[in-house]
Structure formats: structure tokens, C-alpha cells
FIDO-128182 format. One record per residue: residue number from 1; residue in three letters; x, y, z of N, C-alpha, C in turn. Coordinates in steps of 0.2 Angstrom, whole numbers, padded with zeros to 4 digits. Example, Ala and Ser with C-alpha at 12.3 -4.5 7.8 and 13.67 -1.06 7.14 Angstrom:
BEGIN
> 1 ALA 0066 -0028 0039 0062 -0022 0039 0066 -0016 0039
> 2 SER 0064 -0011 0035 0068 -0005 0036 0064 0000 0039
This chain:
BEGIN
> 1 MET -0377 -0082 0149 -0375 -0078 0141 -0370 -0087 0137
> 2 ARG -0374 -0086 0130 -0370 -0091 0128 -0367 -0087 0119
> 3 PHE -0361 -0090 0121 -0359 -0091 0114 -0358 -0096 0108
> 4 LYS -0362 -0093 0100 -0361 -0100 0098 -0362 -0106 0103
> 5 GLY -0366 -0107 0108 -0370 -0113 0111 -0366 -0114 0117
> 6 LEU -0360 -0110 0118 -0356 -0112 0122 -0360 -0105 0130
> 7 ASP -0360 -0109 0134 -0360 -0103 0142 -0355 -0102 0144
> 8 LEU -0353 -0094 0144 -0349 -0092 0145 -0346 -0093 0153
> 9 ASN -0352 -0094 0155 -0352 -0094 0163 -0344 -0100 0166
> 10 LEU -0345 -0106 0161 -0342 -0111 0161 -0336 -0108 0161
> 11 LEU -0333 -0104 0158 -0325 -0101 0155 -0325 -0100 0163
> 12 VAL -0326 -0097 0168 -0323 -0095 0174 -0323 -0102 0177
> 13 ALA -0328 -0105 0178 -0325 -0113 0181 -0320 -0117 0177
> 14 LEU -0321 -0115 0171 -0315 -0118 0167 -0308 -0116 0169
> 15 GLU -0307 -0109 0170 -0300 -0106 0173 -0299 -0108 0180
> 16 ALA -0302 -0108 0184 -0302 -0112 0192 -0300 -0120 0192
> 17 LEU -0306 -0121 0190 -0304 -0130 0188 -0295 -0132 0186
> 18 LEU -0293 -0126 0180 -0287 -0129 0178 -0280 -0126 0181
> 19 GLU -0284 -0120 0187 -0278 -0117 0190 -0277 -0120 0195
> 20 GLY -0280 -0127 0199 -0279 -0132 0206 -0279 -0137 0203
> 21 ALA -0284 -0135 0197 -0283 -0146 0197 -0286 -0149 0200
> 22 SER -0291 -0147 0204 -0295 -0149 0209 -0305 -0149 0209
> 23 VAL -0307 -0148 0211 -0312 -0146 0212 -0315 -0141 0217
> 24 SER -0313 -0145 0222 -0313 -0146 0227 -0310 -0137 0231
> 25 GLN -0305 -0136 0226 -0301 -0129 0225 -0308 -0125 0223
> 26 ALA -0306 -0128 0218 -0311 -0123 0211 -0316 -0122 0214
> 27 ALA -0323 -0123 0218 -0326 -0122 0221 -0325 -0119 0226
> 28 LYS -0322 -0119 0232 -0319 -0113 0236 -0317 -0107 0232
> 29 ARG -0314 -0106 0228 -0312 -0101 0223 -0319 -0099 0221
> 30 LEU -0321 -0101 0218 -0328 -0098 0215 -0334 -0097 0221
> 31 HIS -0333 -0098 0225 -0340 -0099 0232 -0347 -0103 0229
> 32 LEU -0343 -0108 0226 -0347 -0111 0225 -0349 -0119 0229
> 33 SER -0354 -0123 0226 -0353 -0131 0229 -0351 -0135 0225
> 34 GLN -0346 -0141 0230 -0343 -0142 0226 -0347 -0149 0218
> 35 PRO -0353 -0151 0221 -0360 -0153 0216 -0361 -0149 0211
> 36 ALA -0360 -0141 0213 -0361 -0138 0204 -0355 -0137 0202
> 37 VAL -0349 -0136 0204 -0342 -0138 0202 -0341 -0145 0197
> 38 SER -0345 -0148 0201 -0343 -0155 0196 -0348 -0156 0188
> 39 ALA -0352 -0152 0189 -0357 -0152 0185 -0356 -0147 0181
> 40 SER -0350 -0143 0180 -0349 -0140 0176 -0342 -0141 0172
> 41 LEU -0339 -0143 0177 -0331 -0150 0174 -0337 -0157 0171
> 42 ARG -0344 -0159 0172 -0347 -0164 0167 -0347 -0159 0160
> 43 ARG -0351 -0153 0160 -0353 -0149 0154 -0345 -0147 0149
> 44 LEU -0342 -0144 0155 -0337 -0142 0149 -0332 -0150 0147
> 45 ARG -0333 -0157 0149 -0328 -0161 0146 -0334 -0162 0138
> 46 GLU -0341 -0162 0141 -0344 -0164 0135 -0343 -0158 0130
> 47 TRP -0343 -0150 0131 -0341 -0146 0126 -0334 -0148 0122
> 48 PHE -0330 -0151 0124 -0321 -0148 0122 -0321 -0156 0120
> 49 GLY -0325 -0161 0122 -0325 -0167 0120 -0318 -0171 0124
> 50 ASP -0316 -0170 0129 -0309 -0170 0133 -0309 -0171 0141
> 51 PRO -0307 -0175 0145 -0309 -0176 0151 -0307 -0168 0151
> 52 LEU -0301 -0167 0151 -0298 -0157 0155 -0293 -0158 0161
> 53 LEU -0297 -0164 0165 -0295 -0169 0172 -0294 -0176 0173
> 54 ALA -0290 -0175 0173 -0287 -0185 0174 -0284 -0189 0183
> 55 ALA -0287 -0195 0182 -0282 -0196 0189 -0278 -0197 0189
> 56 ASN -0274 -0195 0194 -0267 -0195 0195 -0266 -0198 0203
> 57 GLY -0267 -0202 0204 -0264 -0207 0210 -0274 -0203 0213
> 58 LYS -0271 -0200 0221 -0278 -0199 0224 -0279 -0192 0221
> 59 GLY -0275 -0188 0217 -0280 -0182 0215 -0278 -0182 0207
> 60 LEU -0281 -0176 0204 -0281 -0175 0196 -0277 -0171 0194
> 61 MET -0275 -0171 0188 -0269 -0168 0185 -0272 -0168 0179
> 62 LEU -0269 -0160 0175 -0273 -0158 0168 -0269 -0162 0161
> 63 THR -0275 -0166 0158 -0274 -0167 0150 -0271 -0160 0147
> 64 PRO -0266 -0166 0142 -0263 -0162 0136 -0266 -0157 0133
> 65 TYR -0272 -0160 0130 -0278 -0153 0132 -0278 -0148 0133
> 66 ALA -0280 -0150 0140 -0281 -0143 0146 -0276 -0141 0146
> 67 LEU -0268 -0145 0144 -0262 -0141 0149 -0263 -0133 0138
> 68 ARG -0263 -0138 0133 -0266 -0132 0127 -0269 -0126 0131
> 69 LEU -0275 -0129 0133 -0280 -0123 0134 -0279 -0119 0140
> 70 LYS -0276 -0120 0146 -0273 -0114 0150 -0271 -0109 0149
> 71 PRO -0265 -0107 0145 -0263 -0102 0141 -0266 -0097 0138
> 72 GLN -0271 -0101 0137 -0278 -0100 0131 -0284 -0094 0134
> 73 LEU -0286 -0097 0136 -0290 -0097 0142 -0289 -0090 0145
> 74 ALA -0281 -0089 0149 -0281 -0085 0153 -0279 -0076 0147
> 75 GLU -0276 -0079 0141 -0275 -0073 0138 -0284 -0070 0137
> 76 LEU -0289 -0075 0136 -0297 -0074 0133 -0297 -0067 0139
> 77 LEU -0300 -0072 0147 -0302 -0069 0150 -0299 -0063 0154
> 78 ALA -0292 -0060 0151 -0289 -0053 0153 -0291 -0049 0149
> 79 GLN -0292 -0052 0141 -0292 -0047 0137 -0303 -0044 0140
> 80 ILE -0306 -0047 0139 -0313 -0050 0142 -0312 -0043 0147
> 81 ASP -0306 -0045 0152 -0309 -0041 0159 -0306 -0036 0155
> 82 ALA -0300 -0033 0154 -0300 -0025 0150 -0307 -0023 0147
> 83 PHE -0308 -0027 0142 -0314 -0024 0139 -0321 -0022 0143
> 84 ALA -0321 -0024 0145 -0328 -0024 0152 -0327 -0017 0156
> 85 SER -0318 -0018 0158 -0318 -0014 0164 -0317 -0006 0162
> 86 GLN -0314 -0004 0154 -0314 0002 0153 -0317 0007 0152
> 87 PRO -0320 0012 0155 -0322 0016 0152 -0322 0020 0146
> 88 ALA -0329 0025 0146 -0328 0027 0139 -0323 0034 0139
> 89 GLN -0324 0038 0145 -0318 0043 0146 -0316 0040 0153
> 90 PHE -0311 0045 0156 -0306 0042 0162 -0306 0050 0165
> 91 ASP -0311 0051 0172 -0311 0058 0174 -0306 0054 0179
> 92 PRO -0299 0060 0183 -0296 0055 0190 -0302 0058 0197
> 93 ALA -0302 0064 0196 -0308 0068 0198 -0314 0063 0203
> 94 ARG -0315 0059 0198 -0323 0055 0199 -0324 0049 0196
> 95 THR -0317 0046 0196 -0318 0039 0196 -0319 0037 0203
> 96 GLN -0318 0030 0202 -0320 0023 0208 -0316 0017 0205
> 97 ARG -0309 0018 0204 -0310 0012 0202 -0302 0008 0209
> 98 ARG -0300 0001 0207 -0295 0001 0212 -0287 -0004 0208
> 99 PHE -0284 -0001 0208 -0279 -0004 0205 -0275 -0009 0211
> 100 ARG -0273 -0013 0206 -0268 -0018 0210 -0259 -0019 0209
> 101 ILE -0258 -0018 0212 -0250 -0017 0209 -0246 -0021 0215
> 102 ALA -0240 -0026 0210 -0235 -0029 0213 -0228 -0024 0212
> 103 MET -0228 -0023 0220 -0222 -0020 0221 -0218 -0024 0225
> 104 SER -0213 -0021 0226 -0207 -0025 0233 -0208 -0017 0239
> 105 ASP -0206 -0021 0243 -0206 -0016 0252 -0200 -0010 0249
> 106 PHE -0196 -0013 0245 -0189 -0005 0244 -0197 -0001 0239
> 107 LEU -0198 -0001 0236 -0203 0004 0234 -0210 0005 0235
> 108 VAL -0213 0001 0239 -0216 0006 0245 -0215 0011 0249
> 109 SER -0209 0010 0250 -0205 0014 0254 -0203 0020 0249
> 110 VAL -0199 0020 0246 -0196 0026 0241 -0200 0026 0234
> 111 LEU -0205 0026 0234 -0212 0026 0229 -0217 0028 0230
> 112 LEU -0220 0025 0236 -0230 0023 0238 -0231 0030 0243
> 113 ARG -0227 0032 0246 -0231 0036 0249 -0231 0045 0246
> 114 PRO -0227 0047 0240 -0227 0053 0236 -0232 0052 0232
> 115 LEU -0232 0045 0229 -0237 0044 0226 -0247 0044 0226
> 116 THR -0247 0041 0235 -0253 0040 0239 -0255 0047 0239
> 117 SER -0248 0052 0242 -0252 0059 0243 -0254 0063 0237
> 118 GLU -0252 0061 0231 -0253 0066 0225 -0261 0062 0220
> 119 ILE -0261 0056 0223 -0268 0052 0219 -0273 0055 0224
> 120 ALA -0272 0056 0233 -0277 0057 0236 -0278 0066 0236
> 121 LEU -0277 0069 0232 -0279 0075 0230 -0282 0076 0225
> 122 ARG -0280 0070 0219 -0281 0075 0213 -0288 0067 0211
> 123 ALA -0286 0061 0214 -0291 0055 0212 -0292 0050 0219
> 124 PRO -0296 0054 0222 -0297 0051 0229 -0302 0046 0228
> 125 GLY -0307 0043 0224 -0307 0036 0221 -0306 0031 0219
> 126 ILE -0298 0033 0219 -0294 0027 0217 -0290 0025 0224
> 127 GLU -0292 0018 0223 -0288 0013 0229 -0282 0008 0225
> 128 LEU -0277 0011 0228 -0272 0005 0227 -0272 -0003 0232
> 129 ASP -0272 -0007 0230 -0271 -0015 0232 -0263 -0015 0230
> 130 ILE -0257 -0015 0235 -0251 -0019 0235 -0249 -0026 0236
> 131 VAL -0247 -0029 0230 -0244 -0035 0233 -0238 -0035 0232
> 132 THR -0235 -0041 0236 -0228 -0040 0236 -0227 -0046 0230
> 133 PRO -0221 -0045 0224 -0221 -0047 0220 -0218 -0056 0225
> 134 ASP -0219 -0060 0218 -0219 -0067 0222 -0218 -0073 0217
> 135 ASP -0217 -0079 0215 -0216 -0084 0212 -0223 -0084 0210
> 136 SER -0228 -0082 0209 -0233 -0081 0205 -0237 -0074 0202
> 137 SER -0233 -0071 0202 -0234 -0063 0199 -0233 -0062 0193
> 138 VAL -0229 -0067 0190 -0230 -0067 0181 -0238 -0070 0179
> 139 GLU -0239 -0074 0184 -0246 -0079 0181 -0250 -0075 0180
> 140 LEU -0251 -0070 0188 -0256 -0065 0189 -0257 -0061 0185
> 141 LEU -0250 -0059 0181 -0250 -0053 0179 -0254 -0057 0170
> 142 ASP -0252 -0063 0167 -0256 -0065 0162 -0261 -0067 0162
> 143 ARG -0265 -0066 0170 -0274 -0068 0169 -0278 -0062 0170
> 144 GLY -0271 -0057 0171 -0275 -0049 0171 -0280 -0049 0179
> 145 GLU -0276 -0052 0184 -0277 -0053 0190 -0273 -0047 0194
> 146 ILE -0269 -0044 0192 -0264 -0038 0196 -0264 -0032 0186
> 147 ASP -0263 -0026 0188 -0264 -0020 0185 -0257 -0018 0183
> 148 LEU -0254 -0019 0187 -0245 -0017 0185 -0242 -0020 0189
> 149 MET -0234 -0022 0187 -0230 -0027 0189 -0223 -0021 0189
> 150 ILE -0219 -0018 0195 -0215 -0018 0196 -0209 -0019 0198
> 151 VAL -0203 -0022 0192 -0198 -0029 0196 -0191 -0025 0193
> 152 PRO -0186 -0028 0194 -0179 -0029 0189 -0183 -0030 0184
> 153 GLN -0176 -0030 0180 -0177 -0033 0172 -0178 -0040 0174
> 154 ASP -0175 -0044 0175 -0174 -0049 0173 -0179 -0056 0177
> 155 PHE -0184 -0050 0179 -0192 -0054 0181 -0196 -0052 0177
> 156 VAL -0193 -0048 0171 -0203 -0047 0168 -0205 -0052 0165
> 157 SER -0209 -0055 0161 -0214 -0059 0159 -0212 -0057 0152
> 158 PRO -0209 -0064 0146 -0208 -0058 0141 -0215 -0058 0136
> 159 ARG -0220 -0061 0139 -0227 -0062 0136 -0229 -0054 0137
> 160 ASN -0227 -0049 0141 -0231 -0044 0141 -0226 -0037 0138
> 161 PRO -0230 -0031 0137 -0226 -0025 0137 -0224 -0024 0144
> 162 SER -0217 -0021 0143 -0214 -0018 0147 -0210 -0010 0149
> 163 ARG -0207 -0008 0152 -0203 -0004 0151 -0197 0000 0154
> 164 LEU -0193 0003 0157 -0188 0003 0159 -0192 0009 0163
> 165 LEU -0193 0010 0171 -0195 0013 0177 -0189 0022 0177
> 166 PHE -0183 0015 0181 -0179 0021 0184 -0173 0015 0184
> 167 GLU -0167 0019 0185 -0162 0012 0185 -0159 0015 0193
> 168 GLU -0156 0011 0199 -0155 0013 0204 -0149 0010 0207
> 169 ASN -0143 0011 0209 -0139 0009 0211 -0139 0005 0217
> 170 HIS -0134 0005 0223 -0133 -0001 0224 -0129 0001 0230
> 171 VAL -0126 0002 0239 -0120 0004 0241 -0121 -0004 0246
> 172 VAL -0115 -0003 0252 -0115 -0005 0256 -0118 0001 0262
> 173 ALA -0123 -0004 0267 -0126 -0001 0273 -0122 -0004 0280
> 174 GLY -0121 0000 0285 -0117 -0004 0292 -0121 0002 0297
> 175 TRP -0118 -0001 0303 -0120 0003 0310 -0117 0009 0310
> 176 SER -0116 0018 0309 -0112 0020 0309 -0108 0021 0314
> 177 GLY -0110 0016 0321 -0103 0015 0325 -0097 0009 0324
> 178 SER -0100 0007 0319 -0096 0000 0318 -0091 0001 0314
> 179 PRO -0081 -0001 0317 -0075 0002 0315 -0074 0000 0306
> 180 LEU -0081 -0005 0303 -0082 -0004 0295 -0082 0000 0292
> 181 MET -0085 0007 0297 -0089 0008 0291 -0084 0016 0293
> 182 GLN -0078 0013 0297 -0073 0021 0298 -0068 0021 0294
> 183 ALA -0070 0017 0290 -0062 0018 0284 -0064 0013 0278
> 184 PRO -0061 0017 0272 -0065 0013 0264 -0062 0006 0265
> 185 LEU -0069 0004 0263 -0072 -0003 0264 -0069 -0009 0258
> 186 THR -0065 -0012 0260 -0059 -0014 0256 -0063 -0021 0253
> 187 LEU -0062 -0025 0250 -0066 -0031 0246 -0065 -0040 0251
> 188 ASP -0058 -0036 0253 -0057 -0042 0259 -0062 -0042 0265
> 189 VAL -0064 -0035 0268 -0066 -0035 0274 -0075 -0035 0273
> 190 PHE -0075 -0032 0267 -0082 -0035 0263 -0085 -0043 0263
> 191 ALA -0079 -0046 0263 -0081 -0054 0263 -0081 -0055 0268
> 192 SER -0077 -0053 0272 -0076 -0057 0279 -0082 -0055 0284
> 193 ALA -0084 -0052 0285 -0089 -0046 0289 -0096 -0052 0285
> 194 GLY -0100 -0052 0294 -0106 -0055 0294 -0111 -0051 0289
> 195 HIS -0113 -0053 0287 -0119 -0050 0280 -0126 -0050 0283
> 196 VAL -0132 -0046 0279 -0138 -0048 0282 -0142 -0045 0274
> 197 SER -0144 -0052 0275 -0146 -0052 0263 -0154 -0057 0266
> 198 VAL -0156 -0055 0258 -0165 -0054 0256 -0166 -0060 0251
> 199 ARG -0171 -0062 0253 -0172 -0068 0251 -0178 -0069 0246
> 200 LEU -0182 -0070 0241 -0188 -0068 0240 -0191 -0073 0236
> 201 GLY -0200 -0075 0239 -0205 -0079 0236 -0202 -0088 0239
> 202 GLN -0208 -0090 0240 -0207 -0096 0245 -0201 -0100 0238
> 203 ILE -0200 -0103 0231 -0199 -0103 0229 -0191 -0100 0230
> 204 VAL -0185 -0098 0231 -0180 -0095 0233 -0177 -0091 0226
> 205 ARG -0179 -0086 0225 -0173 -0079 0219 -0170 -0077 0225
> 206 LEU -0166 -0076 0219 -0157 -0073 0219 -0160 -0064 0218
> 207 THR -0159 -0062 0222 -0161 -0052 0223 -0155 -0051 0217
> 208 PHE -0157 -0044 0215 -0151 -0040 0209 -0143 -0042 0212
> 209 ALA -0146 -0040 0220 -0138 -0036 0222 -0134 -0045 0222
> 210 GLU -0139 -0051 0225 -0136 -0059 0225 -0133 -0060 0220
> 211 ALA -0138 -0059 0214 -0136 -0061 0207 -0127 -0060 0204
> 212 GLN -0127 -0054 0206 -0120 -0049 0203 -0115 -0051 0209
> 213 LEU -0114 -0053 0215 -0109 -0057 0220 -0110 -0061 0215
> 214 ARG -0117 -0067 0213 -0114 -0075 0213 -0109 -0071 0204
> 215 ALA -0111 -0069 0200 -0107 -0068 0192 -0101 -0067 0194
> 216 LEU -0097 -0061 0200 -0093 -0061 0202 -0089 -0064 0205
> 217 GLY -0091 -0070 0207 -0087 -0076 0212 -0085 -0072 0217
> 218 ILE -0089 -0067 0221 -0090 -0069 0226 -0095 -0070 0232
> 219 ASN -0091 -0075 0238 -0095 -0076 0244 -0096 -0072 0248
> 220 ARG -0105 -0070 0254 -0102 -0069 0258 -0105 -0075 0264
> 221 ARG -0101 -0068 0270 -0105 -0073 0276 -0112 -0070 0278
> 222 GLU -0115 -0077 0276 -0123 -0071 0279 -0125 -0074 0284
> 223 GLU -0125 -0070 0290 -0127 -0073 0296 -0136 -0073 0296
> 224 ILE -0139 -0068 0293 -0147 -0066 0293 -0150 -0066 0288
> 225 ILE -0154 -0070 0285 -0156 -0070 0278 -0166 -0066 0281
> 226 VAL -0166 -0064 0277 -0174 -0061 0281 -0178 -0061 0273
> 227 PRO -0185 -0057 0273 -0189 -0059 0267 -0191 -0051 0263
> 228 ALA -0187 -0045 0265 -0190 -0038 0263 -0185 -0037 0267
> 229 PHE -0184 -0030 0260 -0177 -0025 0262 -0177 -0021 0267
> 230 THR -0182 -0019 0269 -0183 -0013 0274 -0182 -0018 0282
> 231 MET -0181 -0025 0281 -0180 -0025 0288 -0174 -0025 0289
> 232 VAL -0170 -0026 0285 -0160 -0026 0285 -0158 -0020 0289
> 233 PRO -0160 -0011 0289 -0157 -0007 0290 -0156 -0011 0300
> 234 ASP -0164 -0014 0303 -0162 -0013 0310 -0159 -0018 0314
> 235 LEU -0158 -0023 0309 -0151 -0031 0308 -0146 -0027 0306
> 236 LEU -0144 -0020 0305 -0137 -0017 0306 -0136 -0014 0314
> 237 VAL -0140 -0010 0316 -0137 -0008 0321 -0134 -0010 0328
> 238 GLY -0129 -0006 0330 -0125 -0011 0335 -0123 -0015 0333
> 239 THR -0121 -0017 0328 -0117 -0024 0326 -0111 -0021 0322
> 240 ASP -0109 -0027 0319 -0101 -0026 0311 -0106 -0030 0307
> 241 ARG -0111 -0030 0305 -0115 -0035 0300 -0116 -0027 0294
> 242 LEU -0113 -0030 0289 -0112 -0026 0283 -0121 -0030 0279
> 243 ALA -0124 -0024 0273 -0130 -0027 0267 -0128 -0022 0261
> 244 ILE -0129 -0026 0258 -0131 -0023 0252 -0135 -0021 0250
> 245 MET -0140 -0012 0249 -0147 -0009 0250 -0147 -0006 0242
> 246 HIS -0151 -0006 0242 -0154 0001 0237 -0151 0008 0239
> 247 GLU -0147 0010 0236 -0145 0018 0238 -0151 0023 0240
> 248 ARG -0155 0022 0237 -0162 0027 0240 -0166 0024 0247
> 249 LEU -0168 0016 0244 -0167 0016 0253 -0163 0015 0260
> 250 ALA -0155 0013 0257 -0152 0015 0263 -0151 0022 0266
> 251 ARG -0154 0027 0258 -0152 0035 0261 -0157 0036 0266
> 252 LEU -0163 0032 0265 -0169 0035 0271 -0169 0030 0276
> 253 ALA -0164 0026 0273 -0164 0022 0280 -0157 0026 0286
> 254 ALA -0153 0028 0281 -0149 0034 0288 -0152 0040 0289
> 255 ARG -0157 0044 0285 -0161 0048 0291 -0164 0046 0296
> 256 ARG -0164 0040 0296 -0171 0037 0302 -0167 0033 0308
> 257 SER -0161 0033 0305 -0157 0027 0310 -0150 0027 0308
> 258 GLU -0147 0024 0315 -0141 0024 0315 -0135 0021 0309
> 259 ILE -0136 0023 0304 -0135 0019 0297 -0130 0022 0291
> 260 ALA -0122 0019 0291 -0118 0024 0286 -0119 0020 0282
> 261 ILE -0116 0024 0275 -0116 0021 0269 -0108 0022 0266
> 262 ALA -0109 0016 0262 -0099 0015 0261 -0102 0013 0252
> 263 PRO -0096 0017 0247 -0099 0011 0238 -0096 0004 0239
> 264 LEU -0100 0002 0236 -0099 -0003 0234 -0090 -0007 0233
> 265 PRO -0086 -0011 0237 -0077 -0011 0234 -0080 -0016 0227
> 266 VAL -0084 -0017 0226 -0084 -0022 0219 -0088 -0017 0213
> 267 PRO -0087 -0015 0206 -0094 -0013 0204 -0098 -0017 0201
> 268 PHE -0103 -0014 0201 -0111 -0013 0201 -0114 -0012 0194
> 269 PRO -0115 -0015 0191 -0121 -0011 0186 -0129 -0007 0189
> 270 PRO -0131 -0003 0187 -0135 -0002 0189 -0144 -0007 0189
> 271 MET -0147 -0007 0191 -0153 -0010 0193 -0159 -0007 0189
> 272 ARG -0159 -0011 0184 -0167 -0008 0180 -0173 -0010 0181
> 273 GLU -0176 -0004 0185 -0180 -0005 0190 -0188 -0005 0183
> 274 MET -0192 -0009 0181 -0193 -0010 0175 -0201 -0010 0178
> 275 VAL -0207 -0008 0175 -0215 -0008 0174 -0217 -0011 0168
> 276 GLN -0224 -0017 0170 -0226 -0022 0165 -0231 -0018 0166
> 277 TYR -0238 -0022 0163 -0247 -0023 0162 -0246 -0026 0157
> 278 HIS -0251 -0030 0157 -0254 -0035 0153 -0256 -0034 0146
> 279 ARG -0256 -0034 0138 -0253 -0032 0135 -0262 -0030 0131
> 280 ALA -0266 -0033 0133 -0272 -0031 0133 -0275 -0026 0134
> 281 ARG -0273 -0024 0139 -0273 -0015 0145 -0269 -0011 0142
> 282 THR -0265 -0010 0134 -0262 -0005 0132 -0265 0002 0131
> 283 ASP -0273 0001 0127 -0274 0007 0128 -0281 0010 0133
> 284 ASP -0281 0006 0139 -0283 0008 0146 -0281 0013 0148
> 285 ALA -0287 0018 0146 -0286 0023 0150 -0283 0028 0157
> 286 GLY -0286 0024 0162 -0285 0024 0169 -0278 0022 0171
> 287 LEU -0277 0015 0167 -0270 0011 0168 -0265 0018 0162
> 288 ARG -0265 0021 0159 -0262 0027 0157 -0262 0032 0161
> 289 TRP -0264 0035 0165 -0266 0039 0171 -0262 0039 0175
> 290 LEU -0261 0032 0178 -0258 0031 0183 -0251 0031 0180
> 291 LEU -0249 0028 0178 -0242 0029 0176 -0240 0033 0174
> 292 ARG -0242 0042 0171 -0239 0046 0171 -0238 0050 0179
> 293 GLU -0245 0045 0184 -0243 0048 0189 -0236 0046 0195
> 294 ILE -0235 0039 0191 -0231 0037 0193 -0221 0041 0193
> 295 ASP -0223 0042 0182 -0218 0043 0181 -0215 0052 0183
> 296 ALA -0221 0054 0186 -0221 0061 0188 -0215 0061 0197
> 297 VAL -0219 0054 0202 -0215 0055 0206 -0206 0052 0206
> 298 ILE -0206 0050 0200 -0199 0049 0198 -0198 0051 0196
> 299 ALA -0200 0058 0193 -0195 0065 0188 -0193 0066 0196
> 300 ALA -0198 0068 0196 -0195 0072 0205 -0191 0070 0210
> 301 ASP -0189 0066 0209 -0184 0061 0213 -0176 0062 0212
> 302 GLY -0172 0066 0209 -0168 0064 0207 -0162 0061 0210
> 303 SER -0163 0056 0215 -0160 0053 0217 -0159 0045 0210
> 304 ALA -0166 0046 0208 -0164 0040 0204 -0163 0043 0196
> 305 SER -0164 0039 0189 -0160 0040 0184 -0167 0039 0182
> 306 HIS -0170 0040 0178 -0176 0041 0178 -0179 0038 0166
> 307 ALA -0181 0037 0164 -0182 0033 0159 -0189 0038 0156
> 308 ASP -0185 0040 0148 -0192 0044 0147 -0197 0039 0145
């Protein structure tokens, strides 16, 4: 299919080429041969009058012109995807659709179970594909490869709309048999204890709790660092270690194992958990329906402050 002489299929090839700056990687992503992708690159170079990918040692790098094209292309393809995927009407009971959502394992534990139970009853044809937020999440959202991203406020993209989903408090968690949890927890005891902490992504990103501690100038003795919030409780049981946990996740852990909860010895602001979607999908009826279902689950849980 051509638009003003441009083969629109070349735009998909161009996105793959600009994403990895590699013909071989683009071929693998597109499930095409390298000669076929090389031929597409030649046609794209002719159309735009620019090399797009230039030699850089043993590899390739994007030209300045290609760097300017990349965000425009991501926006264009996201808009095309939103345009092509929206039905004239959305009927939850009959629709067959997959929503890809970036959310942490904390949210999987406290939000996903009631949400999937409701969806199974009202919309059995809907599938939820959950991915862990990481360093590439914002870029995936910009390209329209994820439908929703639910993350703390500091992690949202300024290029797409977002709104407050709920606010979450933090608490200190520890083994119920630990002497540290038998008396009011002071800042000195908190700081001198061994801790289990969480780091997210391949590029180390501070969690909300860690960022707050650093802002307060509090250093912890981190004995164990894990990549997921739900790994923390098991590493507390039978030890004198402490951890800062989301309150709802900590209370869930306390119902399931020997976990005790104490207030933080320093003031923490509530964590603002935001939901974000691509600006081209503002009028997506299916996405709006899913957001209403998420809001309903949160409204039914009195342990978090829900935003209208």
C-alpha cells in the first residue's frame, strides 16, 4: 500500500531499523531475511535522501536525520495502531482482545486477582498480558506496544496523559518473632538493622521508598537486594532483618506468614500510583472500560486512597 508514492510497509521496517541500528536485529524482529531488510533500507535511503544508518566501527549508528525521525515515527505508528484497533462499539461480553499492562509484582498481588476475577465473569474473551516495568517501559508506551502503565508518579512519561490511581502508604515489616518488632521501632534501631531492599530494572532505579530515605539522608545496612517486592517477606522470616514495604502488600504477607508490621520511624509522604496510556488512545472505548474496572477494584478496597 502506498501513500503519495511511499510504500507504507517500509515504515514498519524503518521502525525496526531505527530501534536497534542493526539490519540483522531488524530482520529477526520482522521475521524476514537480512537481504530483504537490506533492500528495504536501500529504498528508505532513496526516499528520504539520507543514509539513516551510518558506519560506526564494526556496527551502525543513527544519523542525525534518523534521530529526528525516530520519535515522529513512533508517534505515527502508535496512532495508526490505535486507529486500526478500535471497534465501532465495545461489548465486553463479546470482545476478543488482549491488553498489555506494565505493572509491578506489588500491583499483581493486590490488584490483579480481583480484577481478573471480575473480567472472567464479565468479559471472558479479554486477555491480560502483564509485563514488569523496567527501563524500556516508557519507550514501549510511546511506541504503543503496551496499553497501560501503572507506576509511581516519578516514573511516568511527560509525553502521555496520566492520572492518579490511588495513594499507598509504606510500613516497616519484619519477622513477628524478632525482638526488633516487640517494641516501638526507633530510627537508630531501624538504621542499624540489616535490611532487605528492592532494586528495579537493569539500569538500577531507586524505588519510591529508597528515594525517600536518601532524601532524608538515612542510610540503611542492606544485607539483601532483590528485584521484586514479593520476594521480600520470605527473606524476613526467622531473621532480625527489616524491610520497608507497601502497606497493602505487607498486610497481605502478614496474613500468610509470620510477618509483623510497624510504623515507619520517619515521616513518608504517600506514594502516588499513576496510570498512563498513549495519548492516541484517549478515545479507545475498550481501554476506557478496562480503566473503569480497575477503578472499581480500587474503590472496593478501603486500604488505599482512591482518586476520582
